[in-house]
C-alpha positions as CSV (number, residue, x, y, z in Angstrom):
1,Y,0.0,0.0,0.0
2,D,1.3,3.5,-0.9
3,N,-0.2,6.1,1.4
4,A,0.9,9.0,-0.8
5,T,-1.1,7.8,-3.9
6,D,-3.7,5.8,-2.0
7,S,-3.0,2.7,-4.1
8,F,-1.9,-0.9,-3.8
9,T,0.6,-2.7,-6.0
10,D,0.5,-6.5,-6.4
11,Q,3.3,-9.0,-7.1
12,H,3.0,-8.4,-10.9
13,H,3.5,-4.6,-10.4
14,I,-0.1,-3.9,-11.3
15,Q,-1.2,-0.7,-9.5
16,F,-4.7,-0.6,-8.0
17,S,-6.1,2.9,-7.6
18,F,-8.8,4.0,-5.3
19,K,-12.2,3.9,-7.0
20,Q,-15.0,4.3,-4.4
21,V,-16.3,3.9,-0.8
22,Y,-19.5,2.0,-0.3
23,N,-21.4,0.3,2.6
24,R,-22.2,-3.4,2.5
25,T,-24.8,-5.0,4.8
26,D,-24.2,-8.6,5.9
27,K,-26.9,-11.2,6.5
28,Y,-27.1,-10.1,10.2
29,G,-27.8,-6.5,9.3
30,F,-24.3,-5.2,10.3
31,Q,-23.0,-2.5,8.0
32,R,-19.4,-2.4,6.8
33,T,-17.6,0.4,5.1
34,I,-15.6,-0.9,2.1
35,R,-13.0,0.9,0.1
36,K,-12.7,-0.4,-3.5
37,Y,-9.5,-0.2,-5.6
38,E,-9.4,-1.1,-9.3
39,A,-6.5,-2.2,-11.4
40,N,-5.1,0.5,-13.7
41,Q,-5.5,-0.1,-17.4
42,Y,-2.3,-1.0,-19.3
43,D,-1.5,-0.9,-23.0
44,D,1.2,-3.5,-23.0
45,P,0.0,-7.2,-23.2
46,E,1.8,-8.3,-20.0
47,G,0.2,-5.6,-17.8
48,Y,-3.2,-6.0,-19.5
49,H,-3.2,-9.7,-18.9
50,Y,-2.7,-9.3,-15.1
51,S,-5.1,-6.3,-14.8
52,I,-8.2,-8.1,-16.0
53,T,-10.2,-11.1,-14.8
54,E,-11.0,-14.1,-16.9
55,R,-14.3,-12.5,-17.9
56,G,-12.5,-9.3,-19.2
57,N,-13.4,-7.1,-16.2
58,Q,-10.9,-4.9,-14.4
59,R,-9.5,-6.7,-11.3
60,S,-10.5,-5.0,-8.1
61,I,-9.6,-5.2,-4.4
62,Q,-12.1,-4.5,-1.6
63,I,-10.6,-3.4,1.7
64,N,-12.4,-3.0,5.1
65,P,-10.3,-0.4,6.9
66,H,-11.8,-1.3,10.3
67,W,-11.1,-5.0,9.8
68,E,-7.5,-4.3,8.7
69,M,-6.9,-2.1,11.8
70,E,-8.3,-4.9,14.1
71,K,-5.9,-7.4,12.4
72,R,-2.9,-5.1,13.0
73,L,-3.9,-4.7,16.7
74,I,-4.2,-8.5,17.1
75,R,-0.8,-9.0,15.4
76,V,0.8,-6.6,17.9
77,K,-0.9,-8.3,20.8
78,L,0.2,-11.8,19.7
79,S,3.8,-10.6,19.0
80,S,4.1,-9.0,22.5
81,K,5.8,-11.1,25.3
82,T,2.5,-11.5,27.2
83,G,0.6,-12.5,24.0
84,A,3.2,-14.9,23.0
85,S,3.1,-16.7,26.4
86,I,-0.7,-16.9,26.3
87,Y,-0.6,-18.3,22.7
88,A,2.1,-20.8,23.7
89,K,-0.2,-22.1,26.5
90,R,-3.1,-22.3,24.1
91,K,-1.1,-24.4,21.6
92,I,-0.2,-26.9,24.3
93,E,-3.5,-27.1,26.2
94,V,-6.4,-26.3,23.9
95,E,-5.4,-26.9,20.2
96,P,-4.6,-30.6,20.7
97,V,-8.1,-31.1,22.2
98,F,-9.8,-29.7,19.2
99,G,-7.5,-31.7,16.9
100,N,-8.4,-34.9,18.9
101,L,-12.1,-34.1,18.7
102,K,-11.9,-33.6,14.9
103,A,-9.6,-36.5,14.1
104,N,-10.6,-39.2,16.6
105,L,-14.2,-38.4,17.6
106,A,-15.1,-37.2,14.0
107,F,-16.5,-33.9,15.4
108,K,-16.2,-31.4,12.6
109,R,-19.2,-29.1,13.1
110,L,-22.2,-28.6,15.4
111,S,-25.5,-30.2,14.3
112,V,-27.8,-27.8,16.1
113,R,-28.6,-24.0,15.9
114,G,-28.9,-21.6,18.7
115,L,-26.5,-20.6,21.5
116,E,-28.0,-22.8,24.2
117,K,-28.3,-25.9,22.0
118,A,-24.7,-25.4,20.7
119,K,-23.5,-25.1,24.3
120,N,-25.2,-28.3,25.2
121,E,-23.8,-30.2,22.2
122,L,-20.3,-28.9,22.7
123,G,-20.6,-29.8,26.4
124,I,-21.4,-33.4,25.5
125,I,-18.5,-33.6,23.0
126,L,-16.1,-32.1,25.5
127,M,-17.3,-34.5,28.2
128,A,-16.8,-37.4,25.8
129,G,-13.2,-36.2,25.3
130,N,-12.7,-35.8,29.0
131,L,-14.2,-39.3,29.7
132,K,-11.8,-40.8,27.1
133,K,-8.9,-39.1,28.8
134,M,-10.1,-40.1,32.3
135,M,-10.4,-43.8,31.2
136,K,-6.9,-43.7,29.8
137,I,-5.6,-42.3,33.1
138,I,-7.5,-44.9,35.1
139,L,-6.2,-47.8,33.0
140,S,-2.6,-46.5,33.2
141,S,-2.9,-46.0,37.0
142,R,-4.2,-49.5,37.5
143,Q,-1.4,-51.0,35.4
144,Q,1.4,-48.9,37.0
145,S,-0.3,-48.5,40.4
146,Q,0.5,-44.8,40.7
147,K,0.2,-42.6,43.8
148,S,-3.4,-41.8,43.2
149,S,-5.8,-44.2,44.8
150,W,-8.9,-45.6,43.0
151,K,-11.2,-43.6,45.3
152,N,-9.3,-40.4,44.5
153,L,-9.7,-41.0,40.8
154,V,-13.4,-41.7,41.1
155,N,-13.9,-38.5,43.1
156,K,-12.0,-36.5,40.5
157,F,-14.1,-38.2,37.8
158,F,-17.4,-36.9,39.4
159,Q,-15.8,-33.5,39.8
160,L,-15.0,-33.5,36.1
161,L,-18.6,-34.4,35.2
162,F,-19.9,-31.4,37.1
163,Y,-17.0,-29.0,36.4
164,S,-19.0,-26.6,34.3
165,E,-21.6,-26.5,31.5
166,V,-19.0,-26.4,28.7
167,S,-15.3,-26.9,29.6
168,F,-12.1,-28.6,28.8
169,V,-10.1,-30.1,31.7
170,P,-6.4,-30.5,31.2
171,A,-4.9,-33.9,31.8
172,T,-2.8,-32.5,34.6
173,Y,-6.0,-31.9,36.6
174,F,-6.2,-35.7,37.2
175,L,-2.6,-36.2,38.3
């Protein structure tokens, strides 16, 4: 982006000049302000080829300035020391859970609509993942006779069931 000329340049050196500002309303009724940039017309065949679409129209770029600002703010937060440590924990604790739910329990999307129903379905799926984890720990503790007693594991199991309406419990909770 070149602030002086209010234009963008792509990898083929095609310049996109500002064309118009318009408002777009999404399906939820939220209005977004969009800035439209169109590719400049070129006389040479190389530039002309990259400046048009397959249908022969000028290529264009639509930019939502508010969305771009939000993305910049998030990048700054994630690259900060605090953000990096939070993201590192998320990668270790949360992301494997969703990967396991998708790959091993074949849970790819919710089958219901509405916040309350979605919470209930997600709660059942997370509970299934926690039960699977709990059984794995119980079986390994029986085989290796770890420090935790059977009664302690059963108590923690029932705590897990009533932990919250929708939650993920790290494996370290049981140890």
